[in-house]
ZAGUVO-662951 format. One record per residue: y, x, z negated of N, C-alpha, C in turn. Coordinates in steps of 0.2 Angstrom, whole numbers, padded with zeros to 4 digits, always signed. Layout:
N
YXZYXZYXZ
...
//
This chain:
474
-0144+0069+0024-0141+0065+0019-0145+0060+0016
-0145+0059+0010-0149+0053+0007-0143+0048+0005
-0144+0042+0005-0140+0035+0005-0144+0031+0000
-0140+0029-0005-0144+0024-0010-0139+0018-0010
-0143+0012-0012-0140+0006-0012-0134+0007-0016
-0129+0003-0014-0123+0002-0019-0124+0000-0026
-0120+0002-0030-0121+0000-0037-0114-0002-0040
-0109+0004-0040-0102+0002-0042-0096+0002-0035
-0093-0004-0037-0088-0004-0031-0082+0002-0032
-0083+0005-0025-0076+0011-0025-0070+0006-0023
-0066+0011-0023-0058+0008-0021-0058+0008-0014
-0055+0003-0010-0053+0004-0003-0050+0010+0000
-0052+0014+0004-0050+0018+0008-0044+0017+0014
-0039+0018+0013-0034+0016+0019-0031+0022+0022
-0031+0028+0020-0030+0035+0022-0035+0039+0024
-0036+0041+0030-0042+0046+0031-0039+0050+0037
-0039+0056+0036-0039+0062+0031-0034+0061+0025
-0037+0062+0019-0032+0060+0015-0027+0067+0014
-0022+0065+0010-0016+0070+0010-0016+0073+0004
-0017+0078+0002-0015+0083-0005-0010+0090-0004
-0006+0088-0009+0001+0093-0008-0003+0101-0010
-0008+0100-0013-0011+0107-0016-0014+0111-0009
-0017+0107-0006-0021+0109+0001-0017+0107+0006
-0013+0103+0007-0010+0102+0013-0001+0103+0014
+0000+0108+0009+0009+0109+0007+0011+0110+0015
+0017+0109+0015+0020+0111+0022+0026+0116+0019
+0025+0122+0021+0030+0127+0020+0036+0128+0025
+0033+0126+0030+0039+0127+0035+0040+0120+0039
+0044+0115+0037+0046+0108+0040+0047+0109+0048
+0051+0113+0050+0053+0113+0056+0047+0114+0060
+0043+0119+0059+0037+0121+0062+0031+0115+0062
+0030+0112+0057+0026+0107+0056+0028+0101+0061
+0034+0099+0061+0037+0094+0064+0039+0096+0072
+0038+0102+0074+0039+0105+0079+0036+0099+0086
+0030+0096+0085+0027+0092+0090+0033+0087+0093
+0037+0086+0088+0042+0081+0091+0047+0082+0097
+0047+0089+0098+0051+0093+0102+0049+0093+0111
+0041+0091+0109+0038+0089+0117+0037+0082+0117
+0037+0080+0125+0036+0074+0127+0030+0071+0125
+0030+0064+0124+0023+0060+0123+0021+0058+0131
+0014+0058+0131+0012+0056+0138+0010+0049+0137
+0011+0046+0132+0010+0038+0131+0017+0034+0127
+0017+0027+0131+0022+0023+0128+0019+0019+0122
+0019+0023+0118+0015+0019+0111+0019+0014+0106
+0016+0010+0105+0021+0005+0100+0020+0008+0094
+0026+0008+0090+0026+0012+0084+0029+0009+0078
+0026+0009+0072+0029+0006+0066+0033+0010+0063
+0039+0008+0059+0043+0012+0055+0044+0009+0049
+0040+0012+0044+0039+0011+0038+0044+0014+0033
+0048+0010+0029+0054+0013+0025+0052+0012+0017
+0053+0017+0013+0051+0016+0006+0058+0017+0002
+0057+0010-0001+0064+0010-0006+0062+0011-0013
+0063+0016-0015+0060+0017-0022+0062+0015-0028
+0065+0008-0028+0069+0005-0033+0067-0002-0036
+0063-0001-0042+0061-0008-0045+0066-0010-0051
+0066-0016-0054+0070-0019-0059+0067-0018-0065
+0059-0016-0066+0055-0015-0071+0049-0010-0067
+0048-0006-0072+0040-0001-0070+0033-0005-0073
+0030-0007-0068+0023-0011-0070+0019-0005-0072
+0015-0005-0077+0010+0000-0079+0005+0002-0074
+0003-0002-0071-0004-0002-0067-0002+0001-0059
+0005+0003-0058+0008+0004-0051+0009+0012-0051
+0006+0013-0045+0005+0021-0044+0010+0022-0038
+0013+0018-0037+0018+0021-0029+0025+0024-0033
+0028+0029-0030+0034+0032-0032+0040+0027-0033
+0043+0027-0039+0049+0022-0039+0053+0025-0045
+0058+0022-0046+0062+0022-0052+0066+0016-0053
+0069+0015-0059+0072+0008-0061+0080+0008-0058
+0081+0002-0055+0087+0001-0051+0093+0001-0057
+0098+0004-0056+0104+0003-0061+0109+0000-0057
+0112-0006-0059+0116-0009-0055+0123-0006-0054
+0124-0001-0059+0130+0003-0059+0129+0009-0055
+0124+0010-0051+0122+0015-0047+0123+0014-0040
+0128+0012-0039+0129+0010-0031+0129+0016-0027
+0133+0020-0030+0133+0025-0025+0127+0030-0023
+0122+0029-0029+0115+0033-0027+0112+0029-0023
+0113+0023-0022+0108+0019-0018+0112+0019-0010
+0118+0020-0010+0122+0022-0004+0120+0030-0001
+0119+0034-0006+0117+0041-0003+0111+0041-0001
+0106+0038-0003+0098+0037-0001+0099+0033+0005
+0103+0028+0007+0101+0024+0013+0105+0027+0018
+0110+0032+0017+0113+0036+0022+0108+0040+0023
+0105+0044+0020+0100+0048+0021+0094+0045+0027
+0092+0038+0024+0088+0036+0027+0090+0036+0035
+0097+0034+0036+0100+0033+0043+0100+0040+0047
+0102+0045+0043+0100+0053+0045+0094+0053+0047
+0088+0052+0044+0082+0054+0047+0079+0051+0053
+0082+0042+0052+0080+0039+0058+0084+0041+0064
+0090+0043+0063+0093+0046+0070+0090+0053+0071
+0087+0056+0067+0085+0062+0070+0077+0062+0074
+0074+0056+0071+0067+0055+0074+0070+0052+0082
+0075+0048+0082+0077+0044+0088+0078+0049+0094
+0081+0056+0092+0082+0060+0096+0077+0065+0099
+0072+0063+0096+0066+0069+0097+0062+0066+0104
+0060+0071+0109+0058+0071+0114+0051+0065+0115
+0047+0068+0109+0041+0065+0108+0042+0057+0107
+0047+0054+0104+0046+0047+0103+0050+0043+0109
+0053+0047+0114+0057+0044+0118+0054+0039+0123
+0047+0039+0123+0043+0034+0126+0041+0030+0123
+0042+0031+0115+0038+0025+0112+0042+0019+0110
+0040+0015+0108+0044+0008+0107+0042+0006+0098
+0048+0002+0096+0047+0001+0088+0043-0008+0089
+0038-0007+0087+0034-0014+0087+0036-0017+0081
+0035-0015+0076+0035-0017+0068+0040-0012+0063
+0044-0016+0058+0047-0012+0053+0045-0015+0046
+0042-0011+0043+0042-0013+0035+0045-0009+0032
+0047-0013+0025+0051-0011+0021+0046-0011+0014
+0045-0005+0011+0041-0006+0006+0043-0002+0000
+0039-0001-0006+0041+0003-0011+0038+0002-0018
+0040+0002-0022+0047+0000-0025+0046-0008-0023
+0053-0010-0024+0055-0016-0024+0061-0016-0018
+0060-0017-0012+0065-0018-0007+0071-0023-0009
+0068-0029-0011+0073-0034-0014+0076-0034-0019
+0075-0028-0023+0080-0027-0029+0087-0024-0025
+0088-0021-0019+0094-0018-0018+0097-0024-0014
+0105-0022-0012+0109-0026-0009+0106-0027-0002
+0107-0034+0001+0106-0034+0007+0110-0030+0012
+0115-0027+0011+0119-0022+0015+0115-0017+0017
+0112-0015+0013+0108-0008+0013+0101-0010+0019
+0099-0014+0018+0093-0017+0023+0096-0018+0029
+0104-0020+0029+0106-0022+0036+0108-0016+0040
+0110-0010+0035+0111-0004+0038+0106-0001+0041
+0099+0000+0038+0094+0002+0042+0092-0002+0048
+0092-0009+0048+0089-0011+0055+0095-0011+0059
+0102-0011+0058+0105-0010+0063+0105-0003+0066
+0104+0002+0062+0101+0010+0065+0096+0009+0070
+0090+0005+0068+0084+0005+0071+0086+0002+0078
+0089-0004+0078+0092-0007+0084+0095-0003+0089
+0100+0002+0085+0103+0005+0090+0101+0011+0093
+0096+0014+0089+0094+0021+0091+0087+0021+0095
+0082+0015+0094+0076+0015+0097+0076+0009+0103
+0069+0009+0106+0068+0004+0111+0065-0001+0106
+0067-0006+0103+0064-0011+0100+0063-0016+0103
+0054-0019+0100+0052-0024+0104+0049-0027+0098
+0052-0030+0093+0049-0033+0087+0045-0037+0087
+0038-0036+0085+0033-0042+0084+0033-0044+0076
+0035-0039+0071+0036-0041+0065+0042-0037+0061
+0044-0039+0057+0050-0036+0052+0048-0039+0045
+0044-0035+0041+0043-0038+0034+0045-0034+0029
+0046-0038+0022+0049-0034+0017+0046-0037+0011
+0045-0031+0007+0041-0033+0000+0046-0034-0006
+0045-0038-0010+0049-0040-0015+0047-0043-0020
+0051-0043-0027+0050-0045-0033+0053-0052-0035
+0048-0057-0037+0050-0065-0037+0056-0065-0041
+0059-0059-0045+0066-0060-0049+0071-0059-0045
+0070-0056-0039+0076-0055-0034+0075-0058-0028
+0069-0063-0027+0068-0067-0022+0071-0075-0024
+0072-0076-0030+0074-0082-0033+0080-0084-0030
+0084-0078-0028+0092-0080-0025+0093-0082-0020
+0095-0089-0017+0094-0089-0011+0099-0086-0006
+0105-0085-0009+0110-0081-0006+0108-0074-0005
+0104-0070-0008+0102-0064-0006+0096-0065-0001
+0091-0070-0002+0087-0071+0003+0090-0072+0009
+0096-0076+0010+0098-0077+0017+0102-0070+0020
+0105-0066+0014+0105-0059+0019+0101-0056+0020
+0095-0056+0017+0090-0052+0022+0087-0054+0027
+0088-0061+0028+0087-0066+0033+0091-0062+0040
+0098-0063+0037+0103-0061+0041+0101-0054+0044
+0099-0049+0041+0097-0042+0042+0092-0043+0047
+0090-0047+0046+0083-0047+0051+0075-0047+0049
+0075-0048+0042+0068-0049+0039+0065-0056+0040
+0060-0054+0044+0058-0061+0045+0050-0063+0041
+0049-0059+0037+0043-0062+0033+0044-0058+0025
+0040-0060+0021+0041-0058+0014+0034-0057+0010
+0032-0052+0007+0027-0052+0002+0029-0049-0004
+0025-0052-0009+0027-0050-0017+0022-0051-0022
+0022-0049-0027+0017-0049-0031+0017-0054-0036
+0011-0057-0038+0010-0062-0045+0007-0059-0048
+0001-0056-0046-0005-0053-0050-0009-0058-0054
-0007-0062-0057-0010-0066-0062-0007-0073-0064
-0008-0078-0066-0004-0082-0069-0004-0082-0076
-0009-0079-0081-0012-0078-0086-0005-0075-0089
-0001-0079-0095+0006-0077-0096+0004-0070-0101
-0003-0070-0106-0004-0066-0111-0006-0058-0107
-0009-0059-0101-0009-0054-0097-0004-0050-0094
+0001-0056-0091+0007-0053-0088+0011-0049-0092
+0011-0051-0099+0014-0047-0103+0011-0041-0104
+0004-0039-0105+0001-0034-0105+0003-0028-0100
+0003-0032-0093+0005-0027-0088+0012-0027-0087
+0017-0029-0092+0024-0026-0092+0028-0030-0086
+0023-0035-0083+0028-0039-0078+0035-0044-0079
+0039-0040-0077+0046-0043-0080+0047-0052-0079
+0045-0053-0073+0045-0059-0069+0041-0065-0073
+0044-0071-0075+0040-0076-0078+0037-0079-0072
+0032-0085-0074+0030-0089-0069+0035-0094-0067
+0040-0096-0070+0046-0099-0069+0049-0095-0064
+0050-0090-0064+0053-0085-0059+0049-0085-0052
+0041-0086-0053+0038-0086-0047+0039-0092-0044
+0039-0099-0047+0039-0105-0044+0048-0105-0040
+0051-0102-0043+0059-0103-0041+0059-0098-0034
+0056-0093-0036+0056-0088-0028+0054-0092-0022
+0047-0095-0024+0043-0098-0018+0048-0105-0015
+0050-0109-0021+0056-0113-0018+0061-0110-0015
+0064-0105-0016+0069-0102-0012+0068-0100-0005
+0061-0096-0006+0059-0094+0002+0058-0100+0006
+0055-0106+0003+0054-0111+0009+0063-0114+0010
+0066-0114+0005+0073-0117+0006+0076-0114+0014
+0076-0106+0012+0080-0102+0017+0076-0102+0023
+0070-0104+0024+0067-0104+0029+0061-0099+0031
+0060-0094+0027+0055-0090+0026+0047-0093+0026
+0044-0096+0031+0039-0100+0032+0032-0094+0031
+0034-0087+0032+0028-0082+0032+0030-0079+0026
+0025-0080+0021+0026-0076+0015+0020-0074+0013
+0017-0069+0010+0011-0068+0005+0012-0064-0001
+0007-0064-0006+0008-0062-0011+0001-0060-0013
+0001-0055-0018-0005-0053-0022-0008-0056-0027
-0014-0055-0028-0017-0056-0035-0022-0050-0036
-0023-0050-0044-0026-0043-0047-0031-0045-0050
-0039-0043-0050-0043-0045-0054-0047-0039-0058
-0050-0041-0062-0053-0035-0067-0047-0032-0070
-0043-0036-0074-0038-0034-0078-0039-0034-0084
-0038-0031-0089-0038-0030-0097-0037-0038-0099
-0041-0041-0101-0042-0047-0105-0042-0054-0100
-0044-0051-0095-0045-0056-0089-0052-0058-0089
-0053-0065-0089-0061-0068-0088-0061-0071-0080
-0068-0073-0079-0069-0076-0074-0065-0082-0072
-0065-0086-0078-0062-0093-0078-0053-0092-0076
-0051-0085-0079-0044-0084-0076-0043-0083-0069
-0049-0080-0065-0048-0079-0059-0048-0085-0055
-0052-0089-0057-0054-0096-0055-0048-0100-0055
-0044-0100-0060-0038-0103-0061-0032-0100-0058
-0032-0094-0056-0027-0090-0052-0028-0093-0044
-0034-0093-0042-0036-0095-0035-0034-0104-0035
-0035-0107-0039-0035-0113-0038-0026-0116-0039
-0022-0112-0043-0015-0113-0043-0013-0109-0035
-0015-0105-0034-0012-0102-0026-0013-0108-0021
-0019-0111-0021-0020-0114-0017-0018-0121-0017
-0016-0124-0023-0013-0129-0024-0006-0129-0023
-0001-0124-0027+0006-0124-0027+0009-0118-0022
+0006-0112-0022+0010-0106-0018+0009-0107-0011
+0003-0109-0009+0001-0109-0001+0004-0104+0003
+0002-0097+0002+0004-0092+0005+0001-0091+0012
+0004-0087+0018+0001-0086+0024-0006-0081+0023
-0004-0078+0018-0009-0072+0018-0010-0072+0008
-0017-0071+0006-0017-0070+0000-0020-0062+0000
-0017-0058-0003-0020-0051-0005-0024-0050-0012
-0030-0048-0012-0033-0049-0017-0035-0040-0021
-0033-0038-0026-0034-0031-0028-0037-0032-0034
-0041-0027-0033-0046-0024-0041-0042-0019-0044
-0041-0020-0049-0037-0016-0054-0040-0007-0052
-0034-0003-0050-0037+0004-0048-0033+0008-0055
-0037+0010-0059-0034+0014-0066-0033+0021-0064
-0029+0024-0062-0029+0032-0061-0028+0037-0068
-0032+0041-0066-0031+0046-0072-0027+0050-0074
-0026+0051-0080-0019+0056-0082-0014+0050-0085
-0013+0044-0082-0008+0040-0084-0008+0036-0090
-0003+0034-0092-0001+0030-0099-0005+0025-0099
-0006+0021-0093-0010+0015-0094-0017+0017-0094
-0021+0022-0091-0027+0023-0093-0028+0025-0102
-0024+0028-0103-0023+0029-0111-0024+0024-0114
-0019+0019-0114-0019+0013-0116-0024+0008-0116
-0029+0009-0110-0034+0005-0110-0041+0008-0114
-0040+0013-0115-0045+0018-0118-0044+0015-0126
-0038+0014-0128-0037+0012-0135-0040+0004-0137
-0040+0003-0144-0042-0003-0145-0039-0008-0146
-0031-0007-0146-0026-0011-0149-0023-0014-0141
-0023-0011-0137-0020-0014-0130-0025-0022-0127
-0031-0020-0128-0036-0026-0126-0043-0026-0129
-0045-0032-0130-0051-0031-0132-0056-0033-0127
-0055-0035-0122-0060-0037-0115-0057-0032-0109
-0060-0027-0109-0058-0021-0106-0062-0023-0098
-0058-0019-0093-0060-0019-0086-0066-0015-0086
-0072-0019-0082-0078-0015-0082-0081-0015-0074
-0084-0012-0072-0087-0013-0066-0093-0019-0064
-0095-0021-0070-0098-0027-0071-0094-0035-0068
-0088-0034-0071-0083-0038-0070-0081-0038-0064
-0079-0032-0062-0076-0030-0054-0081-0034-0050
-0086-0032-0049-0092-0035-0046-0092-0043-0045
-0091-0045-0050-0094-0053-0053-0086-0057-0050
-0081-0053-0050-0073-0057-0048-0074-0056-0042
-0076-0050-0037-0074-0051-0031-0079-0056-0028
-0084-0057-0031-0090-0061-0028-0088-0068-0029
-0083-0071-0034-0081-0078-0035-0075-0078-0030
-0071-0073-0030-0065-0074-0025-0068-0075-0019
-0072-0071-0015-0076-0073-0009-0078-0080-0009
-0081-0081-0013-0085-0088-0013-0079-0094-0013
-0075-0093-0017-0069-0100-0018-0066-0099-0011
-0063-0093-0010-0059-0093-0004-0063-0097+0002
-0069-0095+0003-0073-0097+0010-0073-0105+0008
-0074-0107+0002-0076-0115+0000-0069-0119+0001
-0064-0114+0001-0057-0119+0001-0053-0117+0009
-0057-0115+0013-0057-0113+0020-0052-0108+0021
-0053-0103+0018-0049-0096+0020-0053-0092+0024
-0050-0089+0029-0054-0082+0033-0052-0076+0029
-0057-0071+0029-0056-0066+0027-0055-0060+0033
-0048-0059+0033-0045-0055+0039-0044-0047+0037
-0044-0046+0032-0047-0039+0029-0051-0038+0023
-0054-0033+0020-0057-0034+0016-0056-0037+0010
-0048-0036+0008-0045-0039+0003-0041-0044+0003
-0040-0047+0010-0035-0052+0013-0038-0058+0015
-0035-0063+0013-0038-0069+0016-0032-0075+0018
-0035-0080+0023-0030-0083+0026-0032-0090+0029
-0026-0094+0027-0029-0101+0032-0026-0101+0036
-0020-0099+0038-0016-0098+0043-0017-0094+0050
-0019-0087+0048-0020-0083+0054-0027-0080+0054
-0027-0077+0060-0035-0076+0062-0036-0069+0060
-0030-0064+0059-0030-0058+0059-0025-0056+0054
-0027-0050+0053-0023-0047+0047-0015-0047+0049
-0010-0045+0044-0002-0044+0045-0003-0036+0051
+0002-0037+0055+0003-0032+0059+0004-0025+0057
+0009-0026+0053+0011-0019+0048+0006-0016+0044
+0001-0021+0041-0005-0019+0038-0010-0014+0043
-0011-0019+0047-0015-0016+0052-0014-0008+0055
-0007-0008+0058-0003-0002+0059-0005+0003+0055
-0003+0003+0048-0005+0007+0043-0011+0010+0042
-0016+0005+0043-0022+0007+0041-0027+0009+0047
-0026+0007+0054-0030+0010+0060-0026+0017+0063
-0022+0019+0060-0019+0026+0063-0015+0024+0068
-0011+0020+0070-0006+0018+0075+0000+0023+0073
+0004+0025+0078+0009+0029+0077+0014+0025+0072
+0016+0029+0068+0021+0026+0062+0025+0031+0060
+0031+0030+0059+0036+0035+0057+0037+0032+0050
+0037+0038+0045+0038+0037+0038+0045+0039+0036
+0048+0034+0033+0056+0035+0030+0056+0034+0023
+0061+0039+0020+0061+0039+0013+0056+0042+0008
+0057+0044+0001+0054+0047-0003+0046+0044-0003
+0043+0048-0002+0034+0048-0002+0032+0043+0003
+0037+0041+0008+0034+0037+0013+0028+0041+0016
+0024+0037+0019+0019+0041+0023+0019+0039+0030
+0017+0044+0034+0019+0043+0043+0013+0045+0047
+0011+0044+0052+0006+0046+0056+0009+0048+0063
+0011+0053+0066+0012+0054+0073+0008+0060+0076
+0005+0058+0082+0002+0063+0087-0004+0067+0082
-0008+0063+0079-0013+0065+0074-0011+0070+0068
-0003+0069+0066+0000+0073+0061+0000+0068+0057
-0003+0068+0050-0003+0061+0044+0001+0066+0038
+0005+0064+0037+0012+0067+0033+0014+0062+0027
+0017+0065+0021+0019+0062+0016+0026+0065+0014
+0031+0062+0014+0038+0064+0013+0038+0066+0004
+0044+0069+0002+0044+0071-0005+0045+0066-0009
+0041+0065-0015+0042+0059-0019+0048+0060-0024
+0053+0061-0022+0059+0062-0028+0065+0061-0023
+0070+0057-0025+0076+0054-0022+0080+0062-0020
+0081+0065-0025+0086+0071-0024+0083+0075-0020
+0077+0077-0020+0074+0083-0014+0073+0079-0008
+0072+0073-0008+0070+0069-0001+0077+0069+0002
+0083+0067+0000+0090+0068+0002+0092+0076+0004
+0089+0081+0001+0092+0087+0002+0087+0090+0009
+0081+0088+0009+0077+0090+0015+0078+0086+0020
+0081+0081+0020+0083+0076+0027+0090+0080+0028
+0094+0082+0024+0101+0086+0025+0100+0092+0029
+0095+0096+0026+0095+0102+0028+0089+0103+0034
+0084+0100+0036+0079+0099+0040+0080+0094+0045
+0082+0088+0043+0082+0083+0047+0075+0078+0047
+0071+0082+0043+0066+0077+0041+0062+0079+0033
+0059+0074+0032+0058+0076+0024+0049+0078+0022
+0045+0078+0027+0037+0080+0023+0037+0086+0020
+0032+0084+0014+0032+0091+0010+0024+0093+0010
+0020+0087+0012+0012+0087+0013+0010+0084+0020
+0005+0088+0023+0002+0085+0028-0003+0088+0033
-0007+0085+0037-0013+0088+0039-0012+0085+0047
-0016+0088+0050-0017+0088+0058-0025+0085+0059
-0026+0080+0060-0032+0077+0060-0036+0079+0066
-0044+0081+0067-0047+0083+0073-0049+0077+0076
-0050+0078+0084-0054+0072+0088-0059+0069+0084
-0063+0073+0081-0070+0070+0076-0067+0066+0071
-0061+0069+0069-0058+0064+0062-0056+0059+0065
-0053+0058+0069-0049+0051+0072-0055+0047+0073
-0061+0049+0076-0067+0044+0076-0070+0043+0070
-0070+0046+0065-0072+0045+0059-0068+0041+0056
-0062+0040+0055-0056+0037+0054-0058+0029+0056
-0060+0028+0062-0062+0022+0065-0068+0020+0061
-0072+0024+0059-0078+0021+0057-0076+0019+0050
-0072+0024+0045-0070+0021+0040-0068+0015+0037
-0063+0013+0044-0061+0007+0044-0066+0001+0046
-0072+0002+0046-0077-0003+0046-0077-0006+0040
-0075-0002+0033-0075-0005+0027-0068-0009+0025
-0064-0006+0029-0057-0012+0029-0057-0018+0033
-0058-0017+0039-0057-0022+0043-0064-0027+0044
-0071-0025+0042-0076-0028+0041-0079-0028+0049
-0077-0024+0053-0080-0024+0059-0077-0018+0064
-0080-0015+0069-0079-0010+0072-0081-0011+0081
-0077-0011+0084-0080-0011+0091-0083-0006+0093
-0090-0006+0097-0094-0001+0098-0091+0003+0105
-0086-0001+0108-0083+0003+0114-0077+0008+0111
-0076+0006+0105-0070+0012+0103-0073+0019+0099
-0080+0018+0098-0083+0024+0095-0087+0028+0100
-0083+0032+0105-0086+0036+0110-0094+0041+0107
-0094+0043+0102-0099+0046+0100-0104+0043+0093
-0104+0037+0094-0108+0034+0090-0114+0035+0086
-0118+0040+0091-0124+0043+0090-0123+0047+0083
-0118+0050+0081-0115+0054+0077-0117+0051+0069
-0116+0044+0071-0115+0040+0063-0122+0036+0063
-0127+0037+0066-0133+0033+0067-0136+0033+0059
-0136+0039+0056-0140+0040+0049-0135+0034+0045
-0128+0033+0045-0126+0029+0039-0127+0022+0043
-0126+0019+0049-0127+0015+0051-0134+0011+0050
-0140+0016+0051-0146+0014+0049-0147+0011+0043
-0144+0015+0039-0144+0014+0032-0139+0006+0030
-0134+0006+0033-0131-0001+0032-0136-0007+0036
-0138-0006+0040-0144-0012+0044-0149-0012+0038
-0151-0007+0037-0158-0008+0032-0157-0010+0025
-0152-0010+0023-0150-0012+0016-0145-0020+0017
-0146-0022+0023-0143-0029+0023-0135-0028+0023
-0132-0023+0024-0125-0023+0023-0119-0024+0029
-0124-0022+0035-0120-0023+0041-0126-0024+0047
-0124-0027+0052-0128-0029+0058-0124-0027+0065
-0128-0027+0070-0126-0025+0077-0125-0031+0081
-0121-0033+0084-0121-0039+0087-0122-0038+0095
-0120-0032+0097-0121-0029+0104-0115-0027+0107
-0109-0029+0105-0100-0027+0106-0098-0025+0100
-0101-0027+0092-0096-0025+0088-0103-0023+0082
-0101-0019+0078-0104-0018+0071-0099-0022+0066
-0103-0026+0062-0100-0030+0058-0104-0030+0051
-0100-0031+0047-0101-0030+0039-0104-0038+0038
-0109-0038+0034-0112-0043+0032-0108-0047+0026
-0109-0054+0024-0107-0056+0018-0107-0050+0012
-0114-0047+0012-0116-0043+0006-0111-0037+0006
-0110-0034+0014-0108-0028+0016-0100-0028+0013
-0096-0034+0015-0089-0035+0013-0088-0035+0006
-0092-0036+0001-0091-0035-0006-0090-0028-0008
-0093-0022-0003-0091-0016-0004-0088-0011+0001
-0080-0013+0002-0078-0010+0007-0077-0001+0007
-0077+0000+0000-0074+0006-0002-0080+0011-0002
-0085+0008-0003-0093+0011-0002-0094+0013+0006
-0093+0008+0009-0094+0008+0017-0090+0014+0020
-0083+0014+0018-0078+0018+0021-0081+0026+0019
-0083+0027+0013-0084+0034+0011-0091+0037+0014
-0095+0033+0017-0100+0033+0020-0100+0038+0027
-0093+0038+0028-0091+0041+0034-0087+0048+0034
-0085+0049+0028-0082+0055+0027-0087+0061+0029
-0083+0065+0032-0087+0072+0035-0087+0077+0027
-0092+0080+0027-0093+0086+0022-0086+0089+0020
-0082+0091+0024-0075+0095+0022-0071+0090+0019
-0070+0082+0022-0065+0079+0018-0067+0076+0010
-0076+0076+0010-0078+0075+0004-0076+0080-0001
-0077+0086+0001-0076+0092-0004-0067+0091-0005
-0062+0090-0001-0055+0091-0002-0054+0086-0006
-0058+0080-0006-0055+0074-0010-0057+0077-0018
-0063+0078-0019-0065+0082-0026-0060+0086-0028
-0057+0092-0023-0052+0096-0026-0046+0094-0028
-0044+0088-0023-0038+0086-0025-0038+0081-0032
-0044+0078-0033-0044+0076-0040-0043+0081-0046
-0048+0087-0043-0047+0092-0048-0040+0095-0050
-0037+0095-0044-0029+0097-0045-0025+0093-0049
-0027+0087-0047-0021+0082-0052-0023+0081-0060
-0030+0084-0060-0031+0083-0067-0029+0089-0070
-0031+0094-0068-0027+0101-0069-0020+0102-0072
-0017+0097-0067-0009+0098-0067-0008+0092-0071
-0010+0087-0074-0009+0082-0077-0003+0077-0074
-0005+0076-0067-0003+0071-0062-0006+0066-0061
-0002+0060-0058-0006+0054-0055-0008+0057-0049
-0015+0056-0047-0018+0058-0040-0016+0054-0035
-0013+0049-0035-0012+0046-0029-0005+0051-0025
-0001+0051-0028+0005+0056-0025+0005+0062-0027
-0001+0065-0032+0001+0071-0037+0008+0071-0039
+0011+0066-0042+0017+0067-0045+0015+0065-0053
+0020+0063-0056+0021+0060-0062+0023+0053-0064
+0022+0050-0058+0023+0042-0059+0017+0040-0063
+0018+0035-0068+0014+0033-0073+0012+0038-0078
+0015+0044-0079+0011+0049-0083+0018+0051-0088
+0024+0053-0085+0029+0053-0090+0031+0046-0093
+0032+0048-0100+0033+0042-0104+0042+0041-0103
+0045+0048-0099+0051+0048-0100+0056+0043-0094
+0050+0041-0090+0051+0036-0084+0052+0031-0087
+0048+0028-0092+0047+0021-0095+0055+0021-0099
+0056+0027-0103+0062+0026-0107+0069+0024-0104
+0068+0024-0098+0074+0022-0094+0076+0016-0095
+0070+0012-0097+0070+0003-0097+0070+0002-0104
+0071+0005-0109+0070+0003-0116+0076-0002-0118
+0081-0002-0113+0087-0008-0115+0083-0014-0113
+0078-0014-0108+0076-0020-0105+0068-0022-0109
+0066-0017-0114+0060-0018-0117+0060-0017-0124
+0055-0019-0128+0055-0017-0135+0052-0010-0136
+0057-0006-0139+0054+0000-0139+0047+0002-0144
+0045-0003-0147+0040-0005-0153+0034-0004-0148
+0034-0008-0142+0028-0008-0137+0027-0002-0134
+0032+0001-0131+0032+0007-0129+0028+0012-0132
+0031+0012-0137+0027+0018-0143+0020+0016-0144
+0019+0009-0144+0011+0007-0145+0008+0009-0140
+0010+0008-0134+0007+0011-0128+0006+0017-0126
+0011+0021-0128+0011+0028-0126+0006+0032-0131
+0005+0030-0138+0000+0032-0143-0006+0031-0143
-0007+0026-0138-0015+0021-0138-0019+0028-0134
//
């Protein structure tokens, strides 16, 4: 295989093998989950990930499954969280998980902080009652508009939430409006103030780069404000990832939406600037896209999600990984509830990785963690051509115990990861994209998130309809 020096940055790879509903569709849920009926020989620390698919507004760039929360739809939320409880109880009764203990819990979405604290408490109470809990972390994602209420924050803390992550994306007000971010900068500062007052000392937030009309000066200003005013435990930096078929892609292709469009050149310049500024200001790089002044390692739940740890996925579109079974739940609230009520579980797509793919997964994570221990790769000789290329081009080096990315290699995490895909997985990825294009779906979940304008019409009472029409026509 011929390898060429990297030219264009690829998106980070956090799942391997990847899951495609057209190639990995589950026709018999009970058969696919039958491994749960057998005891596990290992006492494994396990992550529970709960996907809460409600948001106060739908940001155009987001590919995750969600829908707009309606304050008058309490019964809908109750039915969904009752299904969460049912699914958790079914997992807890399985012989396979009897020897497992719960190491961490993550509420993601969507925007978990948009729902009432009583629902988060309901899930946490179920986990404590049904599993062997040895929590090292309980974390929740949120939006600053729902995090600025100290009373609500206290309710989440009382339920057992220990840390919070939230999105800021950028401090440029003009760009925020283009991304249709509902929260104002006033909301951002109010949320940070509330988090500190309630006692959440551990919180992190996202920044995005290579956004429409964003300049290098904007990125520098964003980092300066974060370092001076926000002071998060972790700073997560994400390059804009534009999925085909989406309304956001259509908007970016038009001339009315933005004059300075995202480009590969800007992407590369901005990540280099982020790396330089964070290093200069005393941040450590704890993951390919995550920086911290206060921690040596990345967030535990993030590590467990990426490294292939045992993970139970709860909720519509949630991903799980148990006994080499990687799966994704149905990305629809109604169908998710139906599947849970009928089968006890809700995966609709999944695969079973081979031992060779498990080892490839560890090498894929060289791009994410920026290092891999040699002792964790039993057949490292299988990857020698890729490693020789990385050494030769100055992207990585071997210190005797670990293979580590250089500063230059850390610029290209997605490119490094994709080097270690086997031929079958490369072909599967291509076919997954073709299926999504052919069926006019968002490739992330092979669903219509960000594709169907009807999803966004649900929030017309919150948004000016003229702006929506301009976007969908672009």
